[in-house]
C-alpha positions as CSV (number, residue, x, y, z in Angstrom):
1,M,14.3,-1.7,18.3
2,N,10.8,-2.8,17.2
3,I,8.0,-2.8,19.8
4,S,7.3,-6.3,20.9
5,R,4.2,-8.2,20.1
6,D,3.3,-8.6,23.8
7,E,3.6,-4.8,24.4
8,I,1.3,-4.1,21.4
9,K,-1.2,-6.7,22.6
10,L,-1.2,-5.2,26.1
11,A,-1.9,-1.8,24.7
12,G,-4.8,-3.2,22.7
13,D,-6.3,-5.1,25.5
14,L,-6.2,-2.1,27.9
15,S,-7.6,0.3,25.3
16,G,-10.3,-2.2,24.1
17,T,-9.5,-1.6,20.4
18,D,-10.5,-4.4,18.0
19,K,-7.1,-4.0,16.3
20,V,-5.9,-6.4,18.9
21,T,-9.0,-7.9,20.6
22,H,-10.4,-9.2,17.3
23,H,-8.0,-8.7,14.4
24,G,-4.8,-9.6,16.2
25,Y,-2.8,-6.9,14.2
26,E,0.0,-7.2,16.8
27,R,1.2,-10.1,14.7
28,F,2.2,-7.7,12.0
29,Y,2.6,-4.3,13.8
30,S,5.6,-5.7,15.7
31,D,7.5,-5.9,12.4
32,F,6.8,-2.2,11.6
33,L,6.4,-0.2,14.8
34,N,9.7,1.1,16.0
35,R,10.1,4.0,18.6
36,S,13.4,5.1,17.0
37,K,11.6,5.6,13.7
38,I,8.2,6.7,14.9
39,C,9.1,9.7,17.1
40,N,7.0,12.4,15.4
41,Q,3.3,12.6,14.6
42,I,0.8,9.8,13.6
43,L,-2.1,10.1,11.3
44,E,-5.1,7.6,11.5
45,I,-8.1,7.7,9.1
46,G,-11.1,6.6,11.2
47,Y,-12.1,7.4,14.7
48,G,-14.6,4.6,15.5
49,E,-15.4,4.7,19.2
50,G,-12.1,6.4,20.1
51,Q,-10.3,3.3,21.5
52,S,-7.4,3.9,19.0
53,I,-6.5,7.1,20.7
54,K,-5.7,5.2,24.0
55,F,-4.0,2.5,22.0
56,W,-1.6,4.7,20.1
57,K,-0.9,7.1,23.0
58,R,0.0,4.1,25.2
59,I,2.5,2.8,22.5
60,F,3.8,6.3,21.4
61,P,3.1,8.6,24.4
62,N,5.2,11.4,23.0
63,S,3.7,11.4,19.5
64,F,0.8,13.7,18.6
65,L,-2.1,11.9,17.0
66,N,-4.1,13.3,14.1
67,I,-7.4,11.5,13.4
68,L,-9.8,11.9,10.5
69,D,-13.5,11.1,10.9
70,L,-16.6,11.6,8.8
71,D,-18.7,13.2,11.5
72,K,-16.5,14.2,14.4
73,S,-14.2,17.2,15.2
74,E,-12.4,17.3,18.5
75,I,-9.2,18.6,20.2
76,G,-7.9,16.7,23.2
77,S,-4.7,16.0,25.1
78,G,-2.1,15.0,22.5
79,F,-4.6,14.5,19.7
80,Q,-6.9,16.2,17.3
81,V,-9.8,14.9,15.3
82,F,-10.5,16.5,11.9
83,K,-13.8,16.2,10.1
84,C,-13.2,14.6,6.7
85,D,-15.1,12.6,4.1
86,Q,-12.6,10.0,2.8
87,S,-14.6,9.7,-0.4
88,S,-14.1,13.4,-1.2
89,L,-10.9,14.5,-3.0
90,K,-11.7,18.1,-1.9
91,D,-11.8,17.1,1.8
92,L,-8.6,15.0,1.5
93,K,-6.8,17.9,-0.2
94,K,-7.9,20.2,2.6
95,I,-6.5,17.8,5.2
96,E,-3.3,17.5,3.1
97,K,-2.8,21.2,3.3
98,E,-3.7,21.3,7.0
99,L,-1.1,18.6,7.8
100,E,1.6,19.4,5.3
101,S,3.8,21.2,7.8
102,K,3.6,18.2,10.2
103,S,6.2,15.5,10.4
104,I,4.3,12.2,10.1
105,D,6.0,8.9,10.8
106,L,3.0,6.5,10.6
107,I,-0.3,6.5,8.7
108,I,-3.1,4.0,9.4
109,D,-6.1,3.7,7.1
110,D,-9.0,2.4,9.3
111,G,-11.6,4.5,7.5
112,S,-14.4,3.5,5.1
113,H,-12.7,0.3,4.0
114,I,-13.8,1.0,0.4
115,P,-11.0,0.3,-2.1
116,E,-11.7,3.4,-4.2
117,H,-11.5,5.6,-1.1
118,I,-8.4,3.8,0.1
119,I,-6.6,4.5,-3.2
120,L,-7.8,8.1,-3.3
121,T,-6.4,8.6,0.2
122,F,-3.2,6.7,-0.4
123,N,-2.4,8.7,-3.6
124,L,-2.3,12.0,-1.5
125,F,-1.1,11.0,1.9
126,F,1.6,8.4,1.2
127,K,3.5,10.7,-1.2
128,S,3.0,14.1,0.4
129,L,2.5,13.5,4.2
130,L,4.4,10.4,5.2
131,N,8.1,10.7,6.0
132,E,10.6,8.6,4.1
133,N,11.5,5.2,5.5
134,C,8.1,5.1,7.2
135,T,5.1,2.9,7.1
136,Y,1.5,3.2,5.8
137,I,-0.9,0.5,7.1
138,I,-4.3,-0.3,5.5
139,E,-6.5,-2.2,7.8
140,D,-9.7,-4.3,7.4
141,I,-9.2,-5.3,3.7
142,E,-11.8,-8.0,4.3
143,T,-14.4,-5.8,2.5
144,S,-12.6,-6.5,-0.8
145,Y,-14.0,-10.1,-0.5
146,W,-17.6,-8.9,0.1
147,T,-20.1,-9.2,-2.7
148,N,-23.6,-7.6,-2.9
149,S,-23.2,-6.1,0.5
150,E,-22.3,-2.7,2.0
151,C,-20.0,-1.0,4.5
152,Y,-20.9,2.2,6.3
153,G,-23.6,2.7,3.6
154,Y,-21.2,2.2,0.7
155,P,-21.9,-0.8,-1.7
156,T,-19.2,-3.5,-1.6
157,N,-19.5,-5.4,-4.8
158,Y,-16.0,-6.9,-5.0
159,G,-14.9,-10.5,-4.4
160,I,-11.7,-12.5,-5.0
161,D,-11.6,-11.9,-8.7
162,S,-12.6,-8.3,-8.7
163,K,-10.0,-6.0,-10.3
164,N,-11.1,-3.3,-7.9
165,S,-10.4,-5.3,-4.8
166,I,-7.8,-3.5,-2.8
167,V,-5.9,-6.8,-2.4
168,N,-5.7,-7.3,-6.2
169,S,-5.0,-3.6,-6.8
170,F,-1.9,-3.6,-4.5
171,F,-0.8,-7.0,-5.8
172,V,-0.4,-5.4,-9.3
173,L,2.0,-2.9,-7.7
174,N,4.4,-5.7,-6.8
175,H,5.2,-6.0,-10.5
176,W,5.9,-2.3,-10.7
177,L,8.3,-2.6,-7.9
178,N,10.2,-5.0,-10.2
179,K,9.7,-3.1,-13.4
180,E,13.5,-3.1,-13.9
181,F,13.1,-6.6,-15.2
182,L,10.3,-5.8,-17.7
183,R,10.6,-5.1,-21.4
184,E,9.5,-1.5,-22.4
185,K,6.3,-2.7,-23.9
186,Q,5.4,-4.6,-20.8
187,K,6.3,-1.7,-18.6
188,N,4.0,0.7,-20.6
189,K,1.2,-1.8,-20.4
190,L,1.6,-2.2,-16.7
191,E,1.7,1.5,-16.1
192,N,-1.5,2.0,-17.9
193,K,-3.1,-0.7,-15.9
194,I,-2.0,0.8,-12.6
195,K,-3.4,4.2,-13.7
196,S,-6.7,2.6,-14.6
197,L,-6.9,1.2,-11.1
198,G,-6.8,4.8,-9.8
199,F,-3.2,5.0,-8.6
200,N,-1.0,8.0,-9.1
201,I,2.2,6.7,-10.6
202,E,4.4,9.2,-8.7
203,T,3.0,7.9,-5.5
204,V,3.6,4.3,-6.6
205,N,7.2,5.2,-7.4
206,S,7.6,6.2,-3.7
207,I,6.9,2.6,-2.5
208,R,9.8,0.5,-1.2
209,S,7.9,-2.6,-0.3
210,I,4.5,-4.0,0.2
211,T,3.7,-6.6,2.8
212,F,0.4,-8.5,2.8
213,G,-1.0,-9.8,6.1
214,H,-4.2,-11.3,7.5
215,N,-6.7,-8.4,6.8
216,C,-4.1,-5.7,6.3
217,I,-1.5,-4.3,3.9
218,C,1.7,-2.6,5.2
219,I,3.5,-0.3,2.7
220,N,7.0,1.1,3.3
221,K,8.1,4.3,1.7
222,N,11.4,4.9,-0.1
223,S,14.2,7.0,1.1
224,K,16.1,9.4,-1.2
225,D,18.9,6.9,-1.3
226,D,16.4,4.3,-2.7
227,L,15.7,6.4,-5.8
228,K,18.9,5.3,-7.5
229,Y,17.3,1.9,-8.1
230,L,14.1,3.4,-9.6
231,D,15.0,3.7,-13.3
232,R,18.3,2.0,-13.8
233,D,19.0,-0.3,-16.7
234,Y,18.8,-4.0,-16.1
235,R,22.2,-5.6,-16.3
236,F,20.8,-8.7,-17.8
237,K,18.6,-6.9,-20.3
238,L,19.4,-9.1,-23.2
239,K,18.0,-12.1,-21.3
240,L,14.6,-10.6,-21.4
241,N,14.5,-11.0,-25.2
242,R,16.7,-14.1,-25.5
243,F,14.2,-16.5,-26.7
244,I,12.5,-16.3,-30.1
245,N,9.8,-18.5,-31.6
246,I,11.4,-20.9,-34.0
247,N,8.1,-21.4,-35.8
248,M,8.4,-17.9,-37.1
249,F,11.1,-19.2,-39.5
250,K,10.1,-21.4,-42.5
251,T,13.5,-22.6,-43.7
252,K,14.7,-25.9,-42.2
253,R,18.3,-24.7,-42.5
254,L,17.7,-21.7,-40.4
255,K,15.8,-23.7,-37.8
256,T,18.7,-26.1,-37.6
257,F,21.1,-23.3,-37.1
258,L,19.0,-21.7,-34.3
259,N,18.6,-25.2,-32.7
260,K,22.4,-25.5,-32.4
261,L,22.6,-22.0,-30.8
262,K,19.8,-23.0,-28.3
263,I,18.3,-19.5,-28.4
264,Y,14.8,-20.3,-29.4
265,N,11.5,-21.2,-27.8
266,S,10.8,-24.7,-29.1
267,R,7.1,-24.7,-28.0
268,K,4.8,-25.1,-30.9
269,K,2.0,-22.7,-31.6
270,E,-1.2,-23.7,-30.0
């Protein structure tokens, strides 16, 4: 059973974390936080002022909490803080190796909030550290709407039309989740676009679903059973190429024949 919105809100109010007091993430967390699914360890990128420790320990008292922070290293009761620069692939790989033997049921990215760092982290941790059927949450995606500004000393030159916006980047992945319905040429073009955004295609293939919420993105991971849907042939494949442009044909007789068959695109060239 999922943890109720009221219970999450209470944990947020008591811990003082802005996840609840400002962002209201209980609106979305209640759809993804389930004690029967999240019974092992948790990983959060970003320590902040430490309120998240009280928040997560209140909701999941039996789960060990791993936290990454740019400047802090600490071991406490039921948690450990690892020093890690989220912008550094070397640091992230070091953490990946450190945690690879752990069983992690939930990952929360509340780190630098920089899209490039978010994708760098997601590529490694989603695929190699997160257990199947589990959730990866990216918080505070608001920075993708910032222009000519900064966050934690990093420039944020994005905006609603920026291809590097984390919102726009993950939106592109929705098409990849539905690649079964794409023609081969479209699929290849989309794959190249996804790679140009910085994503690892193997990691992307591990995604079951993507949910967009107010200031957050929640990504669910495939199970082994889901893989049978990954590369199957589309049963209506012929419908993808059903229409042809009648203007390609010059003879009136052929156009009339195609018109009777109703298998053409009658729109004129612009």
